[in-house]
N, C-alpha and C positions, 0 to 999 in steps of 0.2 A: 175156640177149639174146633177142629174139623170133625164132623160126624164120622165115626169109624166105618159106617156103612159105605162111604165113598171108597174105601180100600178093602172091600169084602169080596169073597168069591162071587156073590150074587151080582155085585157091580161089575166085576170083570166079565161075567157072562153076558151082561147087558151092554156094556160100553166097550168091551175089548181090552180094558185096562183100568187101573186105578184112576180116580179123578182127584185133582187137588185144586180147588178154587183159589185163584190168586189174583191180586191186582197186578197191573203192569209193573209197578215198582217191586212188588213181591217176587214176581217172576224173574226180574233182572237180578235181584239179590241172590236167588237160587242159582241162576245160570252163571253169574260171575264167580260164585263159589266153585261150581263145577269146572269152569275154565281155569281157575287158579290152581286147582288140583291136577291139571294137566290132561283132563279128559278130552277126548276127541270123538267126533262122529256120533254124538248123542242126539237122538231124535226127540223133539218136543212137539206134542200134538195139542189140538184143542177140539172141543166138542160143541156142536150145535145140533139142531134137530136133523139136518140133512146128513151130517156125518154119522149120527147114531143110526139112521136108516141104512146107510151104506155099510156099516159094520155087519149088518145081517143080510145084505144083498150082494156084496162084492167081496170076494175072497182076498183080493189084494189090499183093500182098505182094512179088512179085519186083521191081516198080517201086519200092516203098518202100525195099528194101535197096539198090537202085542209087543212091538219093538220099542214103543215110547218109554222113555225114562221119566217123563213128566207129561201131564195132560191137564190143561186149564179149561175153564168154561168160556166159550166165545159168545154164545147166543143167549138172549133172554129166554127163548123158548126152552132151551136145555135146562136153564135154572128153574123155570116153572115146572118142568116135567119132573125133575128130581124132588122138588117140594111135594108134588102130587104122589110120589112114591113113598112119602112119609119120612124123608130125610130132612134133618134140621139144616136149613140153608139161610137162617135168619141173618147171619153176618157174612155170608159167602160173597166173594168178589167174582166179577166177570169183566172181561174186556175184549174188544175186537180190534185188531190192527186197522181195520177199516175206519174205526173211530179215532184212533190215537197213533197213527204212524209218525206224526211230528214229535210226539212225546217219546216214542221209541227211539227215533234218531237222535234226539237230544240226550237221552240217557246213554246211548252208545257213544256219542261224542264226548260226553263228560267222563266216561270211563276209559276212553282211549281204545275202544273196541273196533275191530275191522268188520265191515258188513258187506255182504255180496247179495244183491237182489237178482234172482233169475226168474223171469216171468213177465207177463204183460205183453202188449204189442210194441212193435218197434217205435211207433209214434209216441206211445205213452212213455217209453224209456227215454227218448230224446227230450221230451218235455220235463220229465222228472229230473233228469241229469242237471239241467240248468237250474231248476228250483232248488235241488239239494245242494249244489255247489254254492249257491248264493246264501242259503240260510244256515248251512252247517259247513262252513269253510274248513274246519279242522277235523271233520269226520273222514276217515279213510273208508270210502265206499265205492264199489264197482257195481255196474248194472249190465244186464244182458237180457234181451227180449226172449220170450218163451217159445219162439218158432224155430229153434235151432237145437232141440233137445237131444237129437241123435248125433250131433257133431262131436267127434272126439276132441276137437280143439277147445270146445266149451269146458270139458272136464279139466283139460290142461290149464285153461285160463283160471278156473276156480281154484285149482290146487296151487298154482303159482301165487295167486293172491292170498291164499291161506286165511280165509275169513274166520273170525271168531264166531260169527253168526251168519248162516246161509239161509236166506228167505227164498222159498220156492213157491211161486205164485202162478199156477196154471189151471186152477180150478180142480174140483173133485170129480172123478178119482184120478185124473191124469197126473196131478202133482204127487200123489201118494205112490203111484206106479213108478214114476221117475225116481223118487227117493228110495224106494225099495230096490230098484235095479242098480242104483249107483252109490248108496251111502257107504258101503264098505270100502270104496276106493276114493272117497272124498276127503280131502285135507281140510276139514272144517270142524270147528269146535262143537257147535250145536246147529241142528238143521230144523227149521220151523216151516210150517205151512203158512202161506200168505194169500192164497186165493186170488181174487181180482183186485187186491188193495191198490196196486200202483195205477191201474187204469181209472180207479175212482178218484185218486188224488190228481191225476193228470187231466181230468175233465172229460174223459172218454166214456165214462159211465156216470149216472146220476148218483151222487153220494148223499145219503140221508142227512138232514140237519141234525145237530147235536140233540135238540129237544126230542125229535122223533126217536133217536137211538136210546136216549135216557128212559123214555117211556116204554121201550121194548117194541117200537113200531118201525124200526129200520127196515124190516122185511117188507112191510106194507108199502113203504115209500119206494123201495126197489121194484116191487111188483107192479105198482102203478106206472112206473117209468119203463119197465121192460117186461110186459105181461107175456109176450109170446115165448120168451126164454124161461121165465121163472114160475109160471102159473102152476105147473105140475109139482115143482119142488116145494112151493109154499102152501098149496091148497090140497094136494092129494097125499104126498108121501108121509107127512106127519101122522096121518091116521093109521098107517101100518104099524106104528109104534105102540098103539093102544094095548093090544094083547100082551106085548112084551113088558109094557109098563105095569100091567096088572100082575104078571108073573113076578116082576121085580118086587113089587109092593108085598106080595104074598111071601116071597122068599125072605125079605128083610124082617117081616113081622114074625115069621117062624124062627128066624135066627135070634131075634130079641127075646122071644118067649122061651126058647130052649136054653 
């Protein structure tokens, strides 16, 4: 059973929204139920330490999470942080598309869902297109690189394709800004953040081995391979969450005692 603290006012003040820890399979069950009911344009978010930091430092990102109908846990750091806040996370799930994009595409193919991936580099998209066509021949999927964000033809392309799932992968906070600017006119069932997932699977970025990710050390592997870009994100910004973590722990303790 999910700890009710994850759907409390204190959590919404801390994370910008409710949090529902889910496995990839569990998220798919939830989203396919939404799609079956005819819902369109629903935003699905995820949280890691960097996104929690941005909720309190970037107004667009904060607005994005307020719009989310669902938010799962992406990073082990976020899972550990919530445990430190006194929340029961013993049986909580987390997953990252960076670790399980093939499983995501398999589930989409099995359910006959249409997928559009917008983001990544042009080179990464071309590499991925060949890989995806070979491994998921029955999956209806379109891809477009992330360097054409302001082209009106892109919106027309997405809306004509009418994806059940639109993955937007341009990194934070650029992808959240794009989603907030356009989600009301997108003909998509659900819209999800994808970060740099495609470039990792296309070999343009160093993707952590499964063992590193399982131990919660995926961030360290990425830092080792790209320190210039990631050192601030992984070594400095998490510390800014400490005062907010203490306030969250205090608020939840007060809520339980009251």
